[in-house]
ZADRENKOL-352124 format. One record per residue: residue number from 1; chain; x, y, z of N, C-alpha, C in turn. Coordinates in steps of 0.05 Angstrom, whole numbers, plus 5000, padded with zeros to 4 digits. Layout:
ZADRENKOL-352124
num=NUM; cadena=A; nx=X; ny=Y; nz=Z; cax=X; cay=Y; caz=Z; cx=X; cy=Y; cz=Z
...
//
This chain:
ZADRENKOL-352124
num=1; cadena=A; nx=5451; ny=5125; nz=5094; cax=5437; cay=5121; caz=5119; cx=5416; cy=5099; cz=5117
num=2; cadena=A; nx=5406; ny=5095; nz=5093; cax=5386; cay=5074; caz=5089; cx=5397; cy=5046; cz=5096
num=3; cadena=A; nx=5422; ny=5041; nz=5088; cax=5434; cay=5015; caz=5094; cx=5437; cy=5011; cz=5124
num=4; cadena=A; nx=5443; ny=5032; nz=5138; cax=5446; cay=5030; caz=5168; cx=5419; cy=5024; cz=5180
num=5; cadena=A; nx=5398; ny=5037; nz=5170; cax=5371; cay=5032; caz=5180; cx=5363; cy=5003; cz=5175
num=6; cadena=A; nx=5369; ny=4993; nz=5151; cax=5362; cay=4966; caz=5144; cx=5377; cy=4946; cz=5162
num=7; cadena=A; nx=5402; ny=4951; nz=5166; cax=5418; cay=4934; caz=5183; cx=5408; cy=4933; cz=5212
num=8; cadena=A; nx=5400; ny=4957; nz=5222; cax=5389; cay=4958; caz=5249; cx=5363; cy=4942; cz=5252
num=9; cadena=A; nx=5348; ny=4940; nz=5229; cax=5323; cay=4926; caz=5229; cx=5326; cy=4896; cz=5222
num=10; cadena=A; nx=5351; ny=4888; nz=5218; cax=5357; cay=4861; caz=5211; cx=5351; cy=4853; cz=5183
num=11; cadena=A; nx=5349; ny=4873; nz=5165; cax=5343; cay=4868; caz=5137; cx=5369; cy=4865; cz=5121
num=12; cadena=A; nx=5368; ny=4849; nz=5099; cax=5392; cay=4846; caz=5083; cx=5399; cy=4872; cz=5068
num=13; cadena=A; nx=5424; ny=4874; nz=5060; cax=5433; cay=4898; caz=5046; cx=5418; cy=4902; cz=5019
num=14; cadena=A; nx=5409; ny=4881; nz=5007; cax=5395; cay=4883; caz=4981; cx=5365; cy=4884; cz=4984
num=15; cadena=A; nx=5355; ny=4892; nz=5006; cax=5326; cay=4893; caz=5011; cx=5311; cy=4909; cz=4991
num=16; cadena=A; nx=5323; ny=4932; nz=4983; cax=5310; cay=4949; caz=4963; cx=5306; cy=4934; cz=4937
num=17; cadena=A; nx=5326; ny=4919; nz=4928; cax=5324; cay=4904; caz=4903; cx=5304; cy=4881; cz=4906
num=18; cadena=A; nx=5304; ny=4868; nz=4929; cax=5284; cay=4847; caz=4934; cx=5256; cy=4858; cz=4933
num=19; cadena=A; nx=5252; ny=4880; nz=4946; cax=5225; cay=4892; caz=4946; cx=5216; cy=4900; cz=4918
num=20; cadena=A; nx=5234; ny=4912; nz=4903; cax=5228; cay=4920; caz=4875; cx=5221; cy=4895; cz=4858
num=21; cadena=A; nx=5236; ny=4873; nz=4862; cax=5230; cay=4849; caz=4847; cx=5203; cy=4837; cz=4854
num=22; cadena=A; nx=5197; ny=4838; nz=4880; cax=5171; cay=4828; caz=4890; cx=5148; cy=4844; cz=4878
num=23; cadena=A; nx=5151; ny=4871; nz=4878; cax=5130; cay=4888; caz=4867; cx=5127; cy=4884; cz=4837
num=24; cadena=A; nx=5149; ny=4880; nz=4823; cax=5148; cay=4876; caz=4794; cx=5134; cy=4849; cz=4787
num=25; cadena=A; nx=5135; ny=4830; nz=4806; cax=5123; cay=4804; caz=4800; cx=5093; cy=4803; cz=4804
num=26; cadena=A; nx=5081; ny=4825; nz=4816; cax=5053; cay=4825; caz=4820; cx=5038; cy=4828; cz=4794
num=27; cadena=A; nx=5019; ny=4810; nz=4790; cax=5003; cay=4811; caz=4765; cx=4976; cy=4824; cz=4771
num=28; cadena=A; nx=4963; ny=4833; nz=4750; cax=4936; cay=4846; caz=4753; cx=4916; cy=4826; cz=4765
num=29; cadena=A; nx=4920; ny=4800; nz=4759; cax=4902; cay=4780; caz=4771; cx=4906; cy=4779; cz=4801
num=30; cadena=A; nx=4931; ny=4783; nz=4810; cax=4936; cay=4783; caz=4839; cx=4922; cy=4807; cz=4853
num=31; cadena=A; nx=4922; ny=4830; nz=4839; cax=4909; cay=4854; caz=4850; cx=4879; cy=4849; cz=4851
num=32; cadena=A; nx=4868; ny=4838; nz=4830; cax=4839; cay=4834; caz=4829; cx=4831; cy=4814; cz=4851
num=33; cadena=A; nx=4847; ny=4793; nz=4855; cax=4840; cay=4773; caz=4875; cx=4842; cy=4785; cz=4903
num=34; cadena=A; nx=4862; ny=4802; nz=4908; cax=4864; cay=4815; caz=4934; cx=4841; cy=4834; cz=4938
num=35; cadena=A; nx=4833; ny=4848; nz=4918; cax=4810; cay=4866; caz=4920; cx=4785; cy=4851; cz=4926
num=36; cadena=A; nx=4781; ny=4829; nz=4911; cax=4757; cay=4812; caz=4916; cx=4757; cy=4801; cz=4944
num=37; cadena=A; nx=4780; ny=4793; nz=4954; cax=4781; cay=4780; caz=4980; cx=4779; cy=4800; cz=5003
num=38; cadena=A; nx=4791; ny=4824; nz=5001; cax=4794; cay=4842; caz=5024; cx=4777; cy=4867; cz=5023
num=39; cadena=A; nx=4769; ny=4876; nz=4999; cax=4755; cay=4902; caz=4997; cx=4725; cy=4896; cz=4995
num=40; cadena=A; nx=4709; ny=4910; nz=5011; cax=4680; cay=4906; caz=5010; cx=4667; cy=4933; cz=5004
num=41; cadena=A; nx=4661; ny=4937; nz=4978; cax=4650; cay=4963; caz=4970; cx=4623; cy=4969; cz=4984
num=42; cadena=A; nx=4609; ny=4949; nz=4992; cax=4583; cay=4954; caz=5006; cx=4588; cy=4968; cz=5033
num=43; cadena=A; nx=4612; ny=4966; nz=5043; cax=4618; cay=4978; caz=5069; cx=4630; cy=5006; cz=5066
num=44; cadena=A; nx=4633; ny=5016; nz=5041; cax=4644; cay=5043; caz=5037; cx=4625; cy=5064; cz=5047
num=45; cadena=A; nx=4636; ny=5086; nz=5055; cax=4620; cay=5108; caz=5065; cx=4627; cy=5133; cz=5048
num=46; cadena=A; nx=4606; ny=5147; nz=5040; cax=4610; cay=5172; caz=5025; cx=4611; cy=5196; cz=5044
num=47; cadena=A; nx=4629; ny=5214; nz=5039; cax=4631; cay=5238; caz=5055; cx=4631; cy=5262; cz=5037
num=48; cadena=A; nx=4614; ny=5281; nz=5044; cax=4613; cay=5306; caz=5028; cx=4623; cy=5328; cz=5046
num=49; cadena=A; nx=4642; ny=5342; nz=5036; cax=4655; cay=5364; caz=5051; cx=4650; cy=5390; cz=5036
num=50; cadena=A; nx=4640; ny=5410; nz=5051; cax=4637; cay=5436; caz=5040; cx=4641; cy=5457; cz=5062
num=51; cadena=A; nx=4648; ny=5481; nz=5054; cax=4653; cay=5502; caz=5074; cx=4627; cy=5509; cz=5088
num=52; cadena=A; nx=4630; ny=5518; nz=5113; cax=4607; cay=5527; caz=5128; cx=4603; cy=5556; cz=5122
num=53; cadena=A; nx=4579; ny=5563; nz=5114; cax=4572; cay=5591; caz=5107; cx=4557; cy=5603; cz=5131
num=54; cadena=A; nx=4568; ny=5623; nz=5143; cax=4556; cay=5637; caz=5165; cx=4545; cy=5664; cz=5156
num=55; cadena=A; nx=4519; ny=5668; nz=5161; cax=4508; cay=5694; caz=5152; cx=4501; cy=5711; cz=5176
//
C-alpha cells in the first residue's frame, strides 16, 4: 500500500531509499548548525505538572 500512496503523491517508487540516504548523509555539524540557527533556548518555557490534591 505504501507504493500506491507514494504514487498518488507523485513520489518516486524509491522514495524510501532516497529518504534513508538523505538521513544517513546528515552530519553532527549539520545538526549543530540547524540547532544554532533555529532553536532559541532563551525562549523555552518550563512547565511543572502535578496532580491536584483536594482535601
